[in-house]
Structures are given as structure tokens and as C-alpha cells.
C-alpha positions in Angstrom: -15.5 -24.6 -52.8 -12.0 -24.3 -53.2 -11.8 -20.2 -53.8 -13.9 -20.2 -50.2 -11.0 -22.2 -48.0 -9.4 -20.5 -45.7 -5.4 -20.1 -46.8 -2.6 -20.4 -44.7 0.1 -18.2 -46.5 -0.3 -16.0 -43.6 0.5 -18.7 -41.1 3.1 -19.7 -42.5 4.3 -16.3 -43.6 4.7 -15.2 -39.8 6.3 -18.3 -39.1 8.6 -18.2 -41.9 9.8 -14.8 -40.1 9.9 -16.2 -36.6 12.7 -18.8 -37.8 14.0 -16.3 -39.7 14.7 -14.2 -36.7 15.8 -17.0 -34.5 18.0 -17.7 -37.2 19.7 -14.8 -37.4 19.7 -14.6 -33.3 21.5 -18.0 -33.1 24.1 -16.9 -36.2 24.7 -13.8 -34.5 24.8 -16.0 -30.5 27.3 -18.1 -32.5 29.7 -15.7 -34.2 29.4 -13.9 -30.8 30.6 -17.1 -29.3 33.4 -17.8 -32.2 34.5 -13.9 -32.0 35.3 -14.5 -28.3 37.0 -18.0 -28.3 39.1 -16.9 -31.0 40.1 -14.1 -28.7 40.9 -16.4 -25.6 42.9 -18.9 -27.8 44.9 -15.7 -29.1 45.5 -14.7 -25.2 46.2 -17.8 -23.8 49.9 -18.1 -25.2 50.3 -15.0 -23.4 48.9 -16.2 -20.1 50.6 -19.1 -20.2 53.8 -16.9 -20.6 53.5 -15.0 -17.8 52.4 -17.7 -15.2 55.8 -19.8 -16.3 57.5 -15.8 -15.6 55.6 -15.5 -12.3 56.3 -19.3 -11.2 60.2 -18.8 -12.0 60.7 -15.2 -10.6 59.0 -16.6 -7.5 60.8 -19.7 -7.0 64.4 -18.0 -8.0 63.4 -15.3 -4.8 62.5 -17.3 -2.8 65.6 -19.1 -3.6 68.1 -16.1 -3.0 66.3 -14.8 -0.4 66.7 -17.5 1.7 70.7 -18.7 1.4 71.8 -15.0 1.0 69.3 -13.0 3.2 69.8 -14.9 6.7 67.5 -17.0 8.6 64.2 -15.5 9.1 60.5 -16.1 6.8 61.3 -14.0 3.4 58.2 -13.9 2.4 58.5 -10.5 1.0 60.9 -12.0 -1.7 58.8 -14.0 -4.0 56.0 -11.7 -3.6 57.9 -8.7 -4.7 59.0 -11.5 -7.7 55.3 -12.3 -8.9 54.0 -8.6 -8.6 56.4 -7.4 -10.8 55.6 -10.3 -13.1 51.9 -10.3 -12.8 51.8 -5.9 -13.4 50.4 -5.2 -16.6 53.0 -5.9 -19.6 55.2 -2.4 -20.7 55.0 -1.3 -16.9 57.1 -3.9 -15.0 60.3 -1.3 -15.1 58.6 1.5 -13.9 56.0 -1.1 -11.8 59.7 -1.9 -9.6 61.2 1.2 -9.2 57.6 2.1 -7.7 58.1 -1.2 -5.1 61.1 -0.2 -4.0 60.4 3.4 -3.5 57.2 2.8 -1.4 58.8 0.1 0.8 61.6 3.4 1.3 59.1 5.7 1.9 56.9 3.3 4.4 60.1 2.7 6.5 60.9 6.1 6.8 58.0 7.2 7.8 56.8 4.5 9.8 59.9 4.8 11.9 59.8 8.5 12.3 56.4 8.8 13.2 56.5 5.4 15.5 59.6 6.9 17.5 58.3 10.2 18.1 54.2 9.0 18.5 54.9 5.7 19.7 52.6 2.7 19.5 49.1 2.3 19.7 45.9 1.8 17.2 45.3 5.9 16.4 49.4 5.8 15.7 49.3 3.5 13.2 46.1 4.7 11.7 48.2 8.2 11.6 51.3 7.0 10.6 49.4 4.8 7.6 47.2 7.6 6.5 50.3 10.0 6.2 52.5 7.3 4.6 50.0 7.4 1.4 49.0 10.7 1.7 52.8 11.4 0.8 53.3 8.5 -1.9 49.9 10.0 -2.9 52.0 13.6 -3.7 54.8 12.0 -4.9 53.8 9.8 -7.4 50.4 12.0 -8.8 47.9 8.9 -8.7 47.9 5.3 -7.5 49.8 2.2 -8.1 52.7 -0.2 -6.7 54.7 2.8 -5.0 51.2 3.7 -3.0 50.2 0.7 -1.7 53.7 -0.5 -0.6 54.5 2.7 1.1 51.1 2.1 3.1 51.5 -1.4 3.3 55.2 -1.0 4.7 54.1 1.7 7.1 51.2 -1.0 8.7 54.3 -3.7 9.2 56.6 -0.9 10.7 54.3 0.4 13.3 52.1 -2.7 14.6 55.1 -5.3 14.2 58.5 -3.3 14.6 57.4 -3.4 18.4 57.6 -7.5 18.5 60.0 -7.7 16.2 63.3 -5.4 16.0 64.8 -5.2 12.7 62.3 -5.0 10.1 63.8 -2.2 8.2 66.8 -4.0 6.2 64.9 -7.1 6.0 62.4 -5.6 4.1 63.9 -3.4 1.9 66.2 -6.6 0.9 63.5 -8.5 0.3 61.9 -5.6 -2.2 65.2 -5.4 -3.7 66.0 -9.1 -3.9 62.1 -9.9 -5.7 62.2 -7.1 -8.0 65.7 -7.4 -9.4 64.8 -11.2 -9.9 61.1 -10.6 -11.6 63.0 -7.9 -14.1 65.8 -10.7 -15.0 63.7 -13.4 -15.9 61.3 -10.9 -17.8 64.2 -9.4 -19.5 66.6 -12.2 -19.9 65.7 -15.7 -19.0 61.9 -15.8 -20.7 61.8 -12.9 -23.2 58.3 -12.5 -25.0 58.4 -12.7 -28.9 57.2 -8.8 -29.4 56.2 -9.2 -32.6 54.3 -12.5 -31.9 52.5 -10.7 -29.3 52.0 -7.9 -31.7 50.6 -9.7 -34.4 47.8 -11.7 -32.1 46.6 -8.5 -31.4 46.4 -6.5 -34.2 45.3 -9.3 -35.9 41.5 -9.4 -34.7 41.6 -5.1 -35.6 43.1 -5.7 -39.1 40.6 -8.5 -39.7 37.4 -6.4 -39.0 38.8 -3.4 -40.3 39.3 -5.3 -44.0 36.2 -7.3 -43.4 34.0 -4.2 -42.9 35.7 -2.2 -45.9 34.7 -4.7 -48.0 31.5 -4.6 -46.5 30.7 -1.2 -47.4 31.8 -1.9 -50.8 28.9 -4.8 -51.1 26.6 -2.4 -49.4 26.9 0.2 -52.3 27.0 -2.3 -54.5 24.0 -3.3 -53.5 22.6 -0.3 -52.2 21.5 -1.8 -49.3 21.6 0.8 -46.3 21.4 -2.0 -43.5 24.5 -3.4 -44.2 26.4 -0.2 -44.3 24.8 0.3 -40.1 25.0 -2.8 -39.8 28.9 -2.7 -40.5 29.6 0.8 -38.3 27.8 -1.1 -35.6 30.6 -4.0 -35.5 33.6 -1.0 -35.9 32.4 0.5 -32.9 32.9 -3.1 -31.4 37.2 -2.6 -31.4 36.8 -0.6 -28.8 38.1 -2.9 -26.4 40.6 -4.3 -28.8 42.1 -1.4 -29.5 42.7 -0.8 -25.6 44.5 -4.0 -25.5 46.7 -3.3 -28.6 48.2 0.4 -26.9 49.1 -2.1 -24.2 50.5 -4.9 -26.0 52.6 -2.3 -27.8 53.9 -0.9 -24.6 54.6 -4.0 -23.4 56.8 -4.9 -26.5 58.8 -1.8 -26.8 59.7 -2.4 -22.9 60.6 -6.3 -24.2 63.1 -4.7 -27.7 64.3 -1.9 -25.1 66.0 -3.7 -22.7 65.9 -8.0 -23.5 69.4 -8.3 -25.6 67.6 -11.5 -26.8 65.3 -9.3 -28.6 67.3 -6.3 -30.0 67.9 -8.0 -33.2 63.7 -7.6 -33.8 63.7 -3.5 -33.0 63.8 -2.4 -36.5 60.8 -4.6 -37.6 59.3 -3.3 -34.4 59.5 0.2 -34.8 57.8 -0.7 -38.3 55.0 -2.7 -37.0 54.8 0.4 -34.2 54.1 2.9 -36.6 51.5 1.3 -38.7 49.5 0.1 -35.4 49.8 4.0 -34.2 47.3 5.1 -37.3 45.1 1.8 -36.7 42.6 3.0 -34.2 42.7 6.4 -37.3 42.2 4.2 -39.8 38.6 2.7 -37.6 37.7 6.1 -37.2 37.8 6.5 -41.0 36.0 3.5 -41.5 33.5 4.2 -39.4 32.6 8.1 -40.4 32.5 6.3 -44.3 29.9 3.5 -43.2 27.7 5.9 -42.3 28.0 8.5 -44.9 27.8 5.2 -47.4 24.2 4.5 -45.8 22.9 7.6 -46.1 24.3 8.2 -49.8 21.9 5.0 -50.7 19.6 5.9 -48.5 18.8 9.4 -49.9 19.2 7.2 -53.6 22.2 9.1 -54.4 24.1 7.9 -57.5 27.4 5.6 -56.8 29.3 4.8 -59.8 31.1 1.4 -59.9 34.2 2.8 -59.5 33.2 3.7 -56.0 32.7 0.0 -54.7 35.7 -0.5 -56.2 38.0 1.8 -54.6 36.6 0.5 -50.6 37.3 -3.0 -52.4 40.9 -2.4 -53.1 41.4 -0.5 -49.7 40.0 -3.2 -47.6 43.2 -4.7 -50.2 45.5 -2.7 -49.0 44.8 -2.9 -45.2 45.4 -6.9 -45.6 48.8 -6.2 -47.4 50.2 -4.0 -44.8 49.5 -6.0 -42.5 50.9 -8.7 -44.4 53.8 -6.8 -44.5 54.5 -5.8 -40.8 54.4 -9.2 -39.8 56.7 -10.6 -42.6 58.9 -7.4 -42.5 58.9 -6.5 -46.2 58.6 -3.5 -48.0 55.2 -2.3 -48.3 55.6 -1.4 -52.3 52.4 -3.4 -52.9 50.6 -1.9 -50.2 51.8 1.8 -51.6 50.4 0.3 -55.2 47.3 -0.7 -53.8 46.5 2.5 -51.1 47.2 4.6 -54.8 45.0 2.5 -56.8 41.8 2.7 -54.4 42.6 7.3 -54.3 42.6 6.4 -58.3 39.2 4.9 -58.2 38.0 7.6 -55.8 39.1 10.4 -58.5 37.5 8.3 -61.1 34.1 8.0 -59.0 34.2 12.0 -58.7 34.6 12.1 -62.1 31.2 9.8 -63.4 29.6 12.2 -61.1 28.3 11.6 -57.3 25.8 13.8 -55.5 26.3 15.6 -52.2 27.1 12.2 -49.5 28.6 10.5 -52.1 31.3 13.4 -52.9 31.9 13.2 -48.9 32.6 9.7 -49.3 34.7 10.5 -52.1 36.6 12.5 -49.7 36.8 10.5 -46.7 37.9 7.5 -48.9 40.9 9.8 -49.8 41.5 10.5 -46.3 41.7 6.8 -45.4 44.0 6.4 -48.0 46.3 9.4 -46.9 46.6 7.3 -43.1 47.0 4.3 -44.5 50.4 5.7 -46.5 51.4 7.5 -43.5 50.9 3.9 -41.6 53.6 2.9 -43.8 56.1 5.6 -43.0 55.2 8.4 -45.3 55.4 11.9 -44.1 51.6 13.5 -43.8 52.3 15.7 -46.7 53.7 13.3 -49.0 50.9 11.0 -48.3 48.8 14.0 -48.7 50.2 14.4 -52.0 50.0 10.9 -53.5 46.7 10.2 -52.8 46.1 14.0 -54.6 47.7 13.0 -57.6 46.2 9.4 -58.0 42.7 11.1 -57.4 43.6 14.0 -59.7 45.0 11.0 -62.8 41.4 9.1 -62.3 39.7 12.2 -63.2 41.9 13.4 -66.0 41.0 9.6 -67.2 37.3 9.6 -67.0 36.6 13.8 -67.6 39.7 15.7 -68.8 40.2 19.7 -67.7 37.2 21.7 -68.8 39.7 24.4 -69.5 41.8 22.4 -71.9 38.6 21.3 -74.1 37.4 24.9 -74.3 40.4 26.1 -75.4 40.8 23.9 -78.5 37.2 24.6 -79.1 37.3 28.2 -79.0 40.7 27.9 -81.2 38.5 26.4 -84.1 35.4 28.0 -83.5 36.7 32.0 -83.1 38.8 33.6 -85.5 42.7 34.7 -85.4 42.3 38.6 -85.6 41.4 40.5 -82.3 37.8 39.9 -82.4 39.2 36.8 -81.7 41.2 37.0 -78.8 38.6 39.5 -77.3 36.0 36.7 -77.5 38.7 34.3 -76.3 39.3 36.6 -73.1 35.5 36.6 -72.5 35.6 33.5 -72.8 38.5 32.5 -70.3 36.9 35.2 -67.7 33.8 33.5 -67.8 35.3 30.8 -66.6 35.6 32.0 -63.1 32.1 31.3 -61.9 29.9 28.0 -62.6 27.5 29.5 -64.1 29.7 31.3 -66.8 31.1 27.8 -67.5 27.9 26.6 -68.3 27.7 29.5 -71.1 31.2 29.0 -72.0 30.5 25.0 -72.9 26.9 26.1 -74.6 28.9 28.8 -76.9 31.5 26.4 -77.8 29.2 24.0 -78.4 30.5 20.6 -75.8 27.5 18.6 -74.2 26.8 20.1 -70.5 28.4 18.3 -67.7 26.5 16.0 -65.5 27.9 15.9 -62.7 28.6 18.4 -59.6 31.1 21.6 -61.1 34.6 21.6 -59.5 
């Protein structure tokens, strides 16, 4: 009979679940591959610029050394130029001085110990060890100074007995190579600092705004897993934040040393001020994602104004990035941020529970950090957000004292007895239970939200 036929619903359900899991894994892998591709494309322009700079610097250094430093194989001049260019962006000037200092230190130590101890394998080891030890003491860490001091000490202790006069050519080669490298970076092919900053900041700003929108969506749909996924995605921004800090240092070096980029200084400093707060904003949103997930899991009240406040904050983050990139006055960013603070105040006045209250506080902190990113002082930013949140609270829930005061004037007489009863009423407002009793006596409805 049809009722006794084995049904294949469980098999189809299991197959559908497996297909769904496979689809999610494929989509996740595709998304990760797409993000990696976008990162590589953003880095491609900077990579090409550095490669062209290194090639041009090495060619110029070899040309100058060959024509102006006399006969011989001036290998170290183009090598020093490449070392200057290929070092981390933002450290080139310091790297050049370290390179020259390391060469000089290696020559001095190598010559002194070679004359005092003679030549040989153990003398070479002693010279190199002492040169690196002194370089580490001087520099306090590893780097170009330590490497060049050890390398130069090796050359002096091993090649000086067979070929005289290595000291001055190596010093001149280092000077020519480092100078040509800085010349190319500063004058001939300086990078566009704002373009480099924008390419490094875009993935962070995009992820920050998108995940703030995800928190809003998770609150609307009461989907705690969605909020947790937001938290995981924000934790993956650490490498991008590290690259952004390096890029910020390099852009600052360019606008400081390159005359062709001096007109970008004011815009760069506005952008840099905003970037310095990105890491704090990421931490704020991570905390909010965790609290949102917990509030949903505890089935707390979530007013409609709360996800709207998160959506408005995400819009403010995108607007801030647009203002920094175009050099516009951040009036629109400030307006959106204060609207987010006002919506947070409205959400609190509508009534929230424990984690919802913490979520409102964190949202106000994020709005304050965003105002600081666009140039407001910390005290001013806190005051603006506090004022906006207070306006939102008063729009939904007028101050209890004013309402009770109006009710007391209507209910109590104007004589001495009425004044005494009003004084007792004001005293009772000092405690939470007293406020509740006073509201009952005044004939006002009780509050559903937490007392403040």
C-alpha cells in the first residue's frame, strides 16, 4: 500500500544538507579567493613602482660609480641603491643612514683589528663578531647598520691583504648608491601618497562598514550566528591593519621629503588622522558584534531604532572614507554620526535590557571615535554624542522629574500642606523605588524600561 512504502524524504534531506554545506564551502572559498585577488591587484601598482624605482636607481648608481669613482668593479654602488629602494616603505631615509653608518663602522673595526691581530680565519671571526656586537649596541636592534657592519668587516679582513685600498671605494660606493636611491624615491619617481593610502585603507573601511551593516541585519532578524560571523570577519583584518600602518609611514616619508608632493600635506594629515582611529573603530565594532550576539541569544528586547543606529553608523564610516579621499569637509560624516547617536538614545528610551544597554553604550563610544577620526577633540566628541543621545531619549521619554512636577502641581494644593507633600515627593525621587512610588501617587503609568 501507498502508506507502507518507504519514503525517501530523509535521504533527500540528508543529500540536501550535504549539498548546502558544500555550497557554503565553495562560496566561502570563492569569496576568500576573490578577496585575495583584490588585495594582489591593489598591491600591483605599488610593486611596479618599486620595481621601476629599483631598476632606475641601480642603473644610475652604476653609471655614476663607473664614470666618477675611477676604474674597478663598483658592485656595491648599485647594490646599495637597490637596498635603499627595496627596504620597507617609510624606512628608506633611515635605512640609507644605517647603511652608510654600518659601512663606516665595519671599516674602522676591521682595519683596527687587522693591524692589531693580523690575518687568518680566527682573526676574521673575531673581527666580524666584534663588529656585529658593537653595531647591535649602537643600533639597539638588527637592521641595515648591523648587516653592513658585519659584511664590511668580512671584506676588510679577508680581501684587504690581497687588494689594497678597499676602504675608500666601499665608502664612496655606499654613499653614491644610497644617495641615488633617495634621489629616485624623492625627486624622480615619488609615489602618490594619497593613492597608496587609499589602496591600503579601502579594504579595511569596506569591511568595517559592511560588518556594521551585518550587525544591524542580525539584530533585525535576531540571528546570533550572523553576528558571530561578523566577529570572525573583523578578526581577519589584523594583516590589513599592519599593512596600513606601514603604508602610512611611507606616505608620510614622501610628503615630507618629496617637493613634488608637498601640496598634498594638508590632505594627507587629514587622512592620516582618520586612519589612526581605524584600529580603534575595528575594536569597537568587534565588541558590538559580540554583545549583539549575546543579546539575541538571551532574547532581550531590541527596539527598531537600535539596528537603524548601526546602519547609520556604517553609512558614516563610508562617508568618512569618501571625504578623506576627495578632501571634502566632513560635515556629512558628522551629521550621520550624530544621527546614529540620536537613534541609540531613542533605542535606550524605548527600553533595552542588560546587554542591549551595553550595546547602546558601545555604539555611542564608536560614534565618539568616529568624530575624533574627522578632527574633533575627545572632550568635544563625547559632548556631541552625549547631546545627540540625550535628544533622542527626550524625544521618546521626556524627563520624569518634569512630568512628575507638572502632575504634582495639578494634584497637590498650593498651601503649606501641598508644599510639604511636594518636598516629600522630590526626596522620594532620589531612589529607584521612590520614583516608582511617586509615579503611582501622581497617577502616571509605570516605566517598562530600566530606570536611570
